[in-house]
C-alpha positions as CSV (number, residue, x, y, z in Angstrom):
1,M,0.4,-0.3,0.3
2,A,1.7,3.3,-0.8
3,F,2.1,5.7,2.2
4,I,-0.9,8.6,1.1
5,D,-3.0,5.5,1.1
6,K,-2.0,4.8,4.3
7,I,-2.1,7.9,6.0
8,F,-6.1,8.1,4.2
9,E,-6.4,4.9,6.0
10,K,-6.0,6.2,9.5
11,A,-7.7,9.7,8.4
12,K,-10.6,7.9,8.2
13,A,-10.3,5.9,11.5
14,D,-11.0,9.5,13.4
15,K,-12.4,11.6,11.3
16,K,-11.1,15.3,12.1
17,T,-12.8,18.3,10.8
18,I,-10.8,20.4,8.2
19,V,-11.6,24.1,7.1
20,L,-10.6,24.9,3.8
21,P,-10.8,29.0,3.4
22,E,-10.0,29.2,-0.6
23,S,-13.8,29.0,-1.6
24,M,-12.8,30.8,-4.7
25,D,-11.0,28.1,-6.6
26,E,-12.2,25.4,-8.1
27,R,-10.0,23.1,-7.0
28,T,-11.4,23.1,-3.8
29,Y,-14.4,22.1,-4.5
30,A,-13.0,19.3,-6.9
31,A,-11.1,18.3,-4.0
32,A,-13.8,18.3,-1.2
33,E,-15.9,15.9,-4.1
34,K,-13.4,13.0,-3.2
35,I,-12.7,13.9,0.1
36,L,-16.6,13.6,1.1
37,K,-17.6,10.8,-1.1
38,E,-14.2,8.5,0.9
39,G,-15.2,9.9,4.0
40,I,-11.3,11.2,4.5
41,A,-12.1,14.4,6.9
42,N,-15.3,16.4,7.6
43,L,-15.1,19.5,6.0
44,I,-16.0,23.7,6.4
45,I,-15.7,25.6,3.2
46,I,-15.8,29.6,3.9
47,G,-17.4,31.8,1.4
48,T,-20.3,33.9,0.5
49,P,-23.1,31.7,-1.1
50,E,-21.9,34.0,-4.8
51,E,-18.9,32.3,-4.4
52,I,-19.4,28.9,-3.4
53,A,-22.1,28.7,-6.1
54,K,-20.1,30.6,-8.8
55,N,-17.1,27.8,-8.5
56,S,-18.6,24.8,-6.9
57,A,-20.8,23.7,-9.9
58,G,-20.3,20.6,-11.2
59,Y,-18.7,18.9,-7.8
60,D,-21.2,17.7,-5.1
61,I,-19.6,18.9,-2.1
62,T,-23.1,17.8,-0.1
63,G,-21.7,17.0,3.6
64,A,-20.1,20.0,3.6
65,T,-20.4,22.5,6.4
66,I,-20.5,26.3,4.5
67,V,-19.8,28.8,6.8
68,D,-20.8,33.0,5.0
69,P,-18.0,34.7,6.6
70,F,-20.5,37.9,6.5
71,N,-23.7,35.9,8.4
72,D,-21.9,33.4,10.5
73,P,-24.2,33.1,13.4
74,N,-20.6,32.4,15.3
75,K,-19.1,35.4,13.9
76,Q,-18.8,37.5,17.0
77,K,-17.7,34.8,19.5
78,Y,-14.5,34.4,16.9
79,I,-14.3,38.5,17.0
80,D,-14.2,38.5,20.8
81,K,-11.4,35.9,20.1
82,F,-8.9,37.9,17.7
83,V,-9.7,40.4,20.5
84,E,-8.5,38.7,22.8
85,L,-5.0,37.5,21.5
86,R,-4.3,40.4,19.0
87,G,-5.9,43.0,21.5
88,K,-2.4,44.6,22.5
89,K,-1.6,44.5,18.8
90,G,-4.1,47.3,18.1
91,V,-6.6,44.7,16.9
92,T,-9.9,46.5,18.0
93,P,-13.4,44.5,16.9
94,E,-13.9,46.6,13.7
95,I,-10.1,45.8,13.0
96,A,-10.9,42.0,13.8
97,K,-14.0,42.1,11.9
98,E,-12.8,44.0,8.6
99,Q,-10.0,41.2,9.2
100,M,-11.8,37.7,8.9
101,E,-13.6,39.0,5.8
102,K,-11.0,40.0,3.4
103,D,-8.9,37.4,4.6
104,Y,-10.6,34.2,5.3
105,M,-7.7,32.2,6.7
106,Y,-8.0,34.5,9.7
107,Y,-11.5,33.1,10.0
108,A,-10.2,29.4,9.8
109,C,-8.1,30.3,12.1
110,L,-10.0,31.4,14.5
111,M,-12.7,28.5,14.2
112,C,-9.6,26.3,15.0
113,K,-8.7,28.8,18.7
114,C,-12.3,28.5,19.4
115,G,-12.5,24.2,19.0
116,D,-14.9,24.4,15.9
117,A,-12.3,22.8,13.8
118,D,-9.1,20.4,13.9
119,G,-7.5,22.3,10.9
120,A,-6.6,24.2,8.0
121,V,-5.4,23.6,4.6
122,S,-5.2,26.8,2.4
123,G,-2.2,28.1,-0.2
124,A,-3.8,27.1,-4.1
125,C,-4.3,30.6,-4.6
126,H,-2.8,32.5,-1.6
127,S,1.4,32.7,-0.3
128,T,2.9,30.7,2.2
129,A,3.4,34.4,4.2
130,N,-0.7,34.8,3.7
131,T,-1.1,31.2,5.1
132,I,1.5,31.3,8.1
133,R,1.2,34.6,8.9
134,P,-2.4,34.3,11.0
135,A,-1.8,30.6,12.1
136,L,1.2,32.3,14.0
137,Q,-0.7,34.9,15.1
138,L,-3.1,33.1,16.3
139,L,-2.5,29.5,16.9
140,K,1.3,30.3,18.3
141,T,3.6,27.2,18.2
142,K,3.6,25.0,20.6
143,P,4.5,24.9,23.9
144,G,8.5,24.9,24.0
145,I,8.6,25.0,20.2
146,S,10.4,28.6,19.8
147,S,9.9,28.5,15.7
148,V,7.7,26.9,12.4
149,S,9.7,24.3,10.6
150,G,8.0,22.7,7.1
151,F,8.5,19.4,5.5
152,F,8.1,17.2,2.7
153,L,7.2,13.6,3.1
154,M,8.7,11.8,0.0
155,E,8.3,8.9,-1.4
156,V,11.3,7.4,-3.5
157,P,9.3,4.5,-5.1
158,N,11.9,1.2,-5.9
159,C,14.2,2.6,-3.5
160,E,16.6,1.1,-0.9
161,Y,17.3,3.9,0.8
162,G,15.6,5.5,4.2
163,E,12.5,4.0,5.5
164,D,12.0,1.7,1.5
165,G,11.9,4.8,0.4
166,L,10.2,7.3,2.9
167,F,12.2,10.4,4.1
168,V,11.4,13.5,5.6
169,F,12.9,16.8,4.1
170,A,13.1,19.5,6.3
171,D,13.2,23.1,6.4
172,C,12.2,22.9,2.4
173,A,9.3,25.4,3.3
174,V,9.7,28.3,5.9
175,N,13.1,29.5,7.4
176,P,15.5,31.0,4.4
177,E,18.3,30.3,7.3
178,M,18.2,28.3,10.4
179,T,20.0,29.4,13.4
180,K,21.9,26.5,15.2
181,E,19.5,26.4,17.6
182,Q,16.2,26.5,15.4
183,M,17.8,23.7,13.3
184,A,18.3,21.4,16.6
185,E,14.5,21.8,17.0
186,C,14.2,21.1,13.7
187,A,15.5,17.9,14.3
188,A,13.5,16.7,16.8
189,V,9.9,18.2,15.1
190,S,11.2,16.9,12.3
191,A,11.7,13.1,13.8
192,E,8.5,13.0,15.5
193,S,6.2,13.7,12.2
194,F,8.2,11.1,10.8
195,E,7.5,8.6,13.3
196,S,3.3,10.0,13.4
197,L,3.1,9.5,9.6
198,V,5.2,6.6,9.0
199,G,5.2,4.9,12.3
200,K,8.7,4.1,12.2
201,Q,11.5,5.4,14.6
202,A,13.4,8.6,13.1
203,K,17.0,8.4,12.1
204,V,18.0,12.3,11.4
205,A,20.7,13.2,9.7
206,M,22.3,16.8,9.9
207,L,23.4,18.1,6.0
208,S,26.4,19.7,5.2
209,F,28.8,19.3,2.2
210,S,31.2,17.7,5.1
211,S,31.2,14.8,6.6
212,K,32.6,14.2,10.4
213,G,35.5,17.4,9.9
214,S,36.2,16.6,6.3
215,A,36.0,20.3,5.0
216,K,36.0,23.7,7.7
217,A,33.9,26.1,6.8
218,D,31.1,28.5,9.0
219,S,28.2,26.8,7.6
220,V,29.9,22.8,8.3
221,T,30.4,24.5,12.1
222,K,27.0,25.1,13.1
223,V,25.5,22.3,11.5
224,Q,28.6,20.3,13.9
225,E,27.0,22.4,16.9
226,A,23.6,22.1,15.6
227,T,24.0,18.5,16.0
228,E,25.4,18.6,19.2
229,L,22.2,20.4,21.0
230,A,19.8,18.2,19.0
231,K,21.8,15.7,21.3
232,A,21.9,17.7,24.4
233,N,18.7,18.7,24.5
234,Y,16.5,16.3,22.7
235,P,18.8,13.0,24.7
236,D,16.3,10.1,22.9
237,L,16.5,11.7,19.0
238,L,18.6,9.0,16.9
239,V,20.7,12.2,15.3
240,D,24.3,12.2,13.5
241,G,26.1,15.4,11.9
242,E,27.7,16.6,10.3
243,L,26.7,14.3,7.1
244,Q,26.7,14.4,3.5
245,L,24.3,12.9,2.0
246,D,25.8,9.8,0.5
247,A,27.1,9.2,4.1
248,A,24.0,9.4,5.4
249,I,21.5,7.4,3.3
250,D,23.8,4.8,1.6
251,M,25.8,2.4,4.2
252,K,28.9,1.4,2.3
253,T,29.7,5.3,2.2
254,G,28.5,5.9,5.3
255,Q,31.0,3.2,7.4
256,S,33.3,5.1,5.3
257,K,32.8,8.6,5.8
258,A,31.3,8.2,9.3
259,P,32.2,5.3,11.3
260,G,30.7,4.5,14.2
261,S,27.7,6.4,13.8
262,P,24.6,5.4,14.9
263,V,22.5,7.1,11.8
264,A,25.0,7.1,8.9
265,G,23.8,4.9,6.0
266,Q,20.3,4.5,7.5
267,A,18.8,8.1,7.7
268,N,15.3,8.9,6.6
269,T,14.6,12.5,8.4
270,L,17.8,14.0,7.0
271,I,17.6,18.1,8.0
272,F,19.2,20.2,5.1
273,P,21.7,23.7,6.2
274,T,19.5,26.2,4.8
275,L,15.9,26.2,2.9
276,E,17.8,26.8,-0.7
277,A,19.5,23.1,-0.5
278,G,16.0,21.7,1.1
279,N,14.1,23.5,-2.1
280,I,16.7,22.1,-4.7
281,G,16.9,18.7,-3.1
282,Y,13.6,17.9,-2.9
283,K,12.5,19.4,-6.1
284,L,15.6,17.3,-7.6
285,V,14.1,13.9,-5.4
286,Q,10.6,14.5,-7.5
287,R,11.5,15.4,-10.7
288,L,14.6,13.0,-11.4
289,A,12.9,9.9,-9.3
290,K,9.6,10.7,-10.1
291,A,9.1,10.7,-6.3
292,G,5.9,11.7,-4.5
293,A,6.1,15.0,-2.5
294,Y,4.1,15.5,0.2
295,G,4.2,18.8,1.6
296,P,4.8,21.3,2.1
297,V,3.9,19.9,5.4
298,L,3.9,22.8,8.3
299,Q,5.2,21.5,11.8
300,G,5.5,23.2,15.3
301,L,2.1,24.8,15.4
302,A,-0.1,24.2,18.3
303,L,-2.9,23.1,15.7
304,P,-1.8,21.9,12.1
305,V,-2.7,23.8,9.6
306,N,-0.8,23.3,6.5
307,D,-0.2,24.8,2.9
308,L,0.0,24.4,-0.2
309,S,1.7,24.6,-3.8
310,R,-0.1,27.2,-6.1
311,G,0.6,25.1,-8.8
312,C,-0.6,21.9,-7.2
313,F,-3.8,20.1,-8.5
314,A,-7.1,18.5,-6.3
315,E,-5.5,15.6,-6.0
316,D,-2.3,17.5,-3.9
317,I,-5.3,19.3,-1.1
318,V,-6.7,16.0,-1.1
319,G,-3.3,14.5,0.3
320,T,-2.9,17.5,2.4
321,V,-6.1,17.7,4.1
322,A,-5.7,13.5,5.1
323,I,-2.3,14.3,6.5
324,T,-3.7,17.8,8.2
325,A,-6.5,15.3,9.7
326,V,-3.5,12.7,10.9
327,Q,-1.6,15.6,12.6
328,A,-4.5,16.9,14.1
329,Q,-5.6,13.2,15.3
330,N,-1.6,13.1,17.3
331,A,-2.4,16.3,18.3
332,Q,-5.4,15.4,20.4
């Protein structure tokens, strides 16, 4: 069974309610039809009657809850919560109302914050910043977590590496340049993500162009220091570095370049030194190895909110909703 099919089964076993705020995009309805038909999640779609009628034509979204942000009986509750959370930043009831009506992602996050939904998915026609900003402002990060990062779950066909071709690549979405502290934290939350989605122990490699001091540079030193922080701060984490990619995933190379490493040659969770490297890396694997790339999935938030590529297909939305639902199960 393919990875995404296993995620669908997990999502169906304990259905969660996911909000889709992009009622202005036809792909939302194509995805919603499949999600509802297959019982992957309960759905809330935020939009005016005019938006829903215009963009849902031809799709069966029977069973979805439609929330009109201009005439929702729960609206005052969300306005009050917005002011409670952001009043010190100058948000008044009038500002809250205007923001919620202008940007439905704020509405979606407030629904999650108030317990009326378990997660949200956006980004098909909005930027990553437009997805993350409301989540950071209203949902915040998990206790003990200082920053949000993004990963891709990579499923590489006919692959002997990783967990039968399954990997987490991070950070591929959020932080252009992580500090050593952020990198260590990213290692820990990425391991948690791998284990919750794949069900196997995460083996984390902190990647570099150097393996165990084979090269000298400030960037290498940062990865070395991040590895030591990860080991100190998360003693149960199976992590090692700095490792070159081949040393991280190929056993023979790992034994040669990093003898005695508990991770080298068998890593399934790869922490890239920069967003640039992570973004290039996942796209290379996706295109050249014809790998499935599920994400970017956000991690570190108090409640699951996930981003979509603006070039996504309806099937991508279905997969991301299922992953978000499974994250919501694990957040209980």
